[in-house]
VOVO-333363 format. One record per atom (N, C-alpha, C, CB): x negated, y, z negated; residue in one letter. Coordinates in Angstrom, 1 decimal. Glycine has a CB too. Example, Ala and Ser with C-alpha at 12.3 -4.5 7.8 and 13.67 -1.06 7.14 Angstrom:
BEGIN
ATOM      x      y      z res
ATOM  -13.2   -5.7   -7.8   A
ATOM  -12.3   -4.5   -7.8   A
ATOM  -13.2   -3.3   -7.8   A
ATOM  -11.3   -4.5   -9.0   A
ATOM  -12.8   -2.2   -7.1   S
ATOM  -13.7   -1.1   -7.1   S
ATOM  -12.9    0.0   -7.9   S
ATOM  -14.1   -0.6   -5.7   S
# end
This chain:
BEGIN
ATOM      x      y      z res
ATOM   40.7  -38.9  -20.8   M
ATOM   42.0  -39.6  -20.9   M
ATOM   42.2  -40.5  -19.7   M
ATOM   43.2  -38.6  -21.1   M
ATOM   42.5  -41.8  -19.9   E
ATOM   42.7  -42.7  -18.8   E
ATOM   44.1  -42.8  -18.5   E
ATOM   42.2  -44.1  -19.2   E
ATOM   44.4  -43.0  -17.2   R
ATOM   45.7  -43.2  -16.7   R
ATOM   45.8  -44.4  -15.9   R
ATOM   46.2  -41.9  -15.9   R
ATOM   46.9  -45.2  -16.0   Q
ATOM   47.0  -46.4  -15.2   Q
ATOM   48.0  -46.1  -14.1   Q
ATOM   47.5  -47.5  -16.1   Q
ATOM   47.5  -46.6  -12.9   V
ATOM   48.4  -46.5  -11.7   V
ATOM   48.5  -47.9  -11.0   V
ATOM   47.8  -45.4  -10.7   V
ATOM   49.4  -48.0  -10.2   T
ATOM   49.6  -49.2   -9.4   T
ATOM   49.4  -48.9   -7.9   T
ATOM   51.0  -49.9   -9.7   T
ATOM   48.6  -49.8   -7.3   V
ATOM   48.4  -49.6   -5.9   V
ATOM   48.9  -50.8   -5.2   V
ATOM   46.8  -49.5   -5.6   V
ATOM   49.7  -50.6   -4.1   V
ATOM   50.3  -51.7   -3.3   V
ATOM   49.7  -51.5   -1.9   V
ATOM   51.9  -51.6   -3.3   V
ATOM   49.2  -52.6   -1.4   C
ATOM   48.7  -52.6   -0.1   C
ATOM   49.1  -53.9    0.7   C
ATOM   47.1  -52.5   -0.1   C
ATOM   48.9  -53.8    2.0   D
ATOM   49.3  -55.0    2.8   D
ATOM   48.3  -56.1    2.7   D
ATOM   49.4  -54.6    4.3   D
ATOM   48.6  -57.2    3.2   D
ATOM   47.7  -58.4    3.1   D
ATOM   46.3  -58.2    3.6   D
ATOM   48.3  -59.6    3.7   D
ATOM   46.2  -57.5    4.7   D
ATOM   44.9  -57.3    5.4   D
ATOM   44.0  -56.5    4.4   D
ATOM   45.1  -56.6    6.7   D
ATOM   44.5  -55.4    4.0   L
ATOM   43.8  -54.5    3.1   L
ATOM   43.5  -55.3    1.8   L
ATOM   44.5  -53.2    2.8   L
ATOM   44.4  -56.0    1.3   G
ATOM   44.2  -56.8    0.0   G
ATOM   43.0  -57.8    0.2   G
ATOM   45.4  -57.5   -0.4   G
ATOM   43.0  -58.4    1.3   R
ATOM   41.9  -59.4    1.6   R
ATOM   40.5  -58.7    1.6   R
ATOM   42.1  -60.1    2.9   R
ATOM   40.5  -57.5    2.2   K
ATOM   39.3  -56.7    2.2   K
ATOM   38.8  -56.3    0.8   K
ATOM   39.4  -55.4    3.1   K
ATOM   39.8  -55.9    0.0   V
ATOM   39.4  -55.6   -1.4   V
ATOM   38.9  -56.8   -2.1   V
ATOM   40.7  -55.0   -2.2   V
ATOM   39.5  -58.0   -2.0   V
ATOM   39.1  -59.2   -2.6   V
ATOM   37.6  -59.5   -2.1   V
ATOM   40.0  -60.4   -2.3   V
ATOM   37.4  -59.4   -0.8   A
ATOM   36.1  -59.7   -0.2   A
ATOM   35.0  -58.8   -0.8   A
ATOM   36.1  -59.6    1.3   A
ATOM   35.3  -57.5   -0.9   L
ATOM   34.4  -56.6   -1.5   L
ATOM   34.1  -56.9   -3.0   L
ATOM   34.9  -55.1   -1.4   L
ATOM   35.1  -57.3   -3.7   A
ATOM   34.9  -57.6   -5.1   A
ATOM   34.0  -58.8   -5.2   A
ATOM   36.3  -57.9   -5.8   A
ATOM   34.2  -59.8   -4.4   R
ATOM   33.3  -61.0   -4.4   R
ATOM   31.9  -60.6   -4.0   R
ATOM   33.9  -62.1   -3.5   R
ATOM   31.8  -59.8   -3.0   E
ATOM   30.5  -59.5   -2.5   E
ATOM   29.6  -58.7   -3.5   E
ATOM   30.6  -58.6   -1.2   E
ATOM   30.3  -57.9   -4.3   Y
ATOM   29.6  -57.1   -5.3   Y
ATOM   29.8  -57.6   -6.7   Y
ATOM   30.1  -55.6   -5.2   Y
ATOM   30.4  -58.8   -6.8   D
ATOM   30.5  -59.4   -8.1   D
ATOM   31.2  -58.5   -9.2   D
ATOM   29.2  -59.9   -8.6   D
ATOM   32.3  -58.0   -8.8   T
ATOM   33.0  -57.1   -9.7   T
ATOM   34.5  -57.4   -9.5   T
ATOM   32.7  -55.6   -9.4   T
ATOM   35.4  -56.6  -10.2   T
ATOM   36.8  -56.9  -10.1   T
ATOM   37.4  -56.1   -9.0   T
ATOM   37.5  -56.5  -11.4   T
ATOM   38.6  -56.6   -8.6   E
ATOM   39.3  -55.9   -7.5   E
ATOM   39.7  -54.5   -8.0   E
ATOM   40.6  -56.7   -7.2   E
ATOM   40.0  -54.4   -9.3   E
ATOM   40.4  -53.1   -9.9   E
ATOM   39.3  -52.1   -9.8   E
ATOM   40.8  -53.3  -11.4   E
ATOM   38.0  -52.6  -10.0   E
ATOM   36.9  -51.7   -9.9   E
ATOM   36.7  -51.3   -8.5   E
ATOM   35.6  -52.4  -10.5   E
ATOM   36.8  -52.2   -7.5   I
ATOM   36.7  -51.8   -6.1   I
ATOM   37.7  -50.7   -5.8   I
ATOM   36.9  -53.0   -5.2   I
ATOM   39.0  -50.9   -6.1   V
ATOM   40.0  -49.9   -5.8   V
ATOM   39.7  -48.6   -6.5   V
ATOM   41.4  -50.4   -6.3   V
ATOM   39.2  -48.6   -7.8   R
ATOM   38.9  -47.4   -8.5   R
ATOM   37.8  -46.6   -7.7   R
ATOM   38.5  -47.7   -9.9   R
ATOM   36.8  -47.4   -7.3   Q
ATOM   35.7  -46.7   -6.6   Q
ATOM   36.1  -46.2   -5.2   Q
ATOM   34.5  -47.7   -6.4   Q
ATOM   36.9  -46.9   -4.5   L
ATOM   37.4  -46.4   -3.2   L
ATOM   38.2  -45.2   -3.4   L
ATOM   38.2  -47.5   -2.5   L
ATOM   39.1  -45.1   -4.4   I
ATOM   39.9  -43.9   -4.6   I
ATOM   39.0  -42.8   -5.0   I
ATOM   40.9  -44.2   -5.7   I
ATOM   38.0  -43.0   -5.9   E
ATOM   37.1  -41.9   -6.3   E
ATOM   36.3  -41.4   -5.1   E
ATOM   36.2  -42.5   -7.4   E
ATOM   35.8  -42.3   -4.3   Y
ATOM   35.0  -41.9   -3.1   Y
ATOM   35.9  -41.1   -2.2   Y
ATOM   34.4  -43.1   -2.4   Y
ATOM   37.1  -41.6   -1.9   G
ATOM   38.0  -40.8   -1.0   G
ATOM   38.3  -39.4   -1.5   G
ATOM   39.3  -41.6   -0.9   G
ATOM   38.5  -39.3   -2.8   I
ATOM   38.8  -38.0   -3.4   I
ATOM   37.6  -37.1   -3.2   I
ATOM   39.2  -38.1   -4.8   I
ATOM   36.4  -37.6   -3.5   E
ATOM   35.2  -36.8   -3.3   E
ATOM   35.0  -36.4   -1.9   E
ATOM   33.9  -37.7   -3.7   E
ATOM   35.4  -37.2   -0.9   C
ATOM   35.3  -36.8    0.5   C
ATOM   36.2  -35.7    0.8   C
ATOM   35.6  -38.0    1.4   C
ATOM   37.3  -35.5    0.1   L
ATOM   38.3  -34.5    0.4   L
ATOM   37.7  -33.1   -0.1   L
ATOM   39.6  -34.8   -0.3   L
ATOM   36.9  -33.2   -1.2   D
ATOM   36.4  -31.9   -1.8   D
ATOM   35.4  -31.3   -0.9   D
ATOM   35.8  -32.2   -3.1   D
# end
């Protein structure tokens, strides 16, 4: 089951997300999803 969430970040972090999306030729949404997933894995 998928769930939709909204992430709000400051301009600096937003620019980093945009840069990563461009670097890896993917969407900003995918970058944020992967970063959240990785962060949660690090907590486990």
